[in-house]
N, C-alpha and C positions, 0 to 999 in steps of 0.2 A: 666514565659512564657511557654506555652504548646507547646512543640516541637514534631511534628510528622515526622517520617522519613519514606519515601516510597522509597524503592529501587526497581525500575522496570528496569530490564535489558532485553532488547529485542535484540535477535540475529536472523537474518533471511536473506535469500538470496532474493534479489529484482530482479525479472525478468520482471517487467512491465516497459515500456518506458514512461517517462513523467508523472508518477503517484506518488502521495505522499500518499501511503497507505501501512501500515505495520500490521503484526500480530505478537503476542508474548504472553508472560506471565507477569502478574502483580503480584508481591509479596508484600503483605501488612503486615507490622510488628506489627502495633497497630491499634485500631479502627480508621477508617478514615471516616469523614463526607464529602459528596459531594453534590453539588446542581445539580439536574437533570432537566428533562423536566418540564416546568411550575414552575420553581424555587422550586421544591419539594426537600427537603433535605433528604438524605438517608445515612445510615452508613454501611460501609463494615467492617466486622469482619476480624481479622488477617487470612491470608491464601493466596492461589494462585488463581488467576483469569485469565481466557482466555481473551485476549484483542485484539481489533482491533483499530488502530489509523489511522484516515483519515483526511488529511488537505484539507479543502474545501474553495471555493470562491463563495459567493452568494450575489447578489445585491450590489456589491462593498465592501462587508465585508469579512474578512478572519477569519476563525476559525478552530479549531481542534475538530473533533467528536471522542469521545472515547466510544466504546461499550465494556462493561464488561459483562462477563458471569461467574456465580459462579458454584460450583460443581453440584448443583441441576438443572442447565440449565436456571435459572432466569437471564434475561438480564437487564442491567442498561445502559442508555445513558447519557453522559455528554458532553456538548458543552462548549468549552473554546474560547472566542474571542481573536484574535491576532491583533497586529498592522499590517497595510497593507504591510509594507516593511520588515517584519520579515521572515527569512527562518529558519524553524525548523529542517528539515532533512539535515544537513550539518555539517562540522567540526565547533565546537565552543560551546559556552555556552551563556545562557541568563537567566534573572530573570524577573519575572512579579509579581506585587503586587496583593493582593486579590481584590482590587477595579477594577483593569484592567481586570481581568479574571472572575469576578463575581462569585467567589468561596470563601468558608470560610478558605482559606489558601493562602500563598504566594508560588509561584512556581519557582524553579530553575532547569533548564534542561541542561544537558551536553550531547553532541552528537559527535560521531566520525564515519567517513565513511572510509571503507576499501575496495577499488576495487581490483579485481584480474581477471586474464585471465587464461584459461586452456591452455594446450598444443594444438597445431594445430590438428584439427580433419578432417579426410578425409572421404567423404561419397558420395553416389550417390542419386539423387533425381529425381522423376518422373516429367515430364513436357509435355504439349501439346499445340498446337496452332491451331486456326481455319483457314482454307484455303477456299477461295471462288473460284469456278472454274466450268468448264464444264467437264462432264465425266459420266461414268456409276455409278449410285447410288448417284449422287449429288442432283438430283431434287426430286420433290415429287413423291412418289410411286416408281415404278420400271423403269428401263431403263435409258436412257441418259437424261441429263438436267443440268441446272445451280443450284448451291446451295453451302452449306458449308459442309465440313467434317473436321475431326481433324487428325492431324499428331501427334503421340505420340512418346515419347522417354525418355531416361535417360541421365542425365549429371552429370559429376564429380563436386563436390564442396569441398571447404576447408574453415574452419572457426575456430575462437577461441570463446569459450563460455565465456562471460563476466558476472561476478557475483559481485554485490555490497552488502557488509554487513554493516548494520547500528547498532552501539552500542548506546543505548539511556538509560540514567539514569535520574531520577527526584527526587528532594527533595521537600517535602511539609512542610512548617513551619506555 
């Protein structure tokens, strides 16, 4: 049995709300054949590749789009179909057979999520509100009239910066 091991460890802060999109590095340890656009098979040589992983939903189908970029800047896109009820970016593991993902390998993924909050941060932020009324400079042109003007100011705010780190590793057999 030809065993290919792909260790892709992706560590990143996720600042987007409700989005399943990550960027990281893909480390390939041995020649890796992938099926890309139009079922065209291409081979990645051992090395490090810049990677973007996006989970998408289109026409009732769920899939992962993986965009790989090698050192020369050449891009490769891989689409992996997923079962509709599968959550990829969460704590846990799952396995998919080559027939399910339409690739020349079986896929085993291990995922861990580690949320964290910063210390409380105090700051000021600018804000303004429109006010409709009568007075000098409200209307069109010069003089008195009805219209809008803005009242501007600053307000104190306090918040915790929330960071979610995803650790994602995959094995291809």
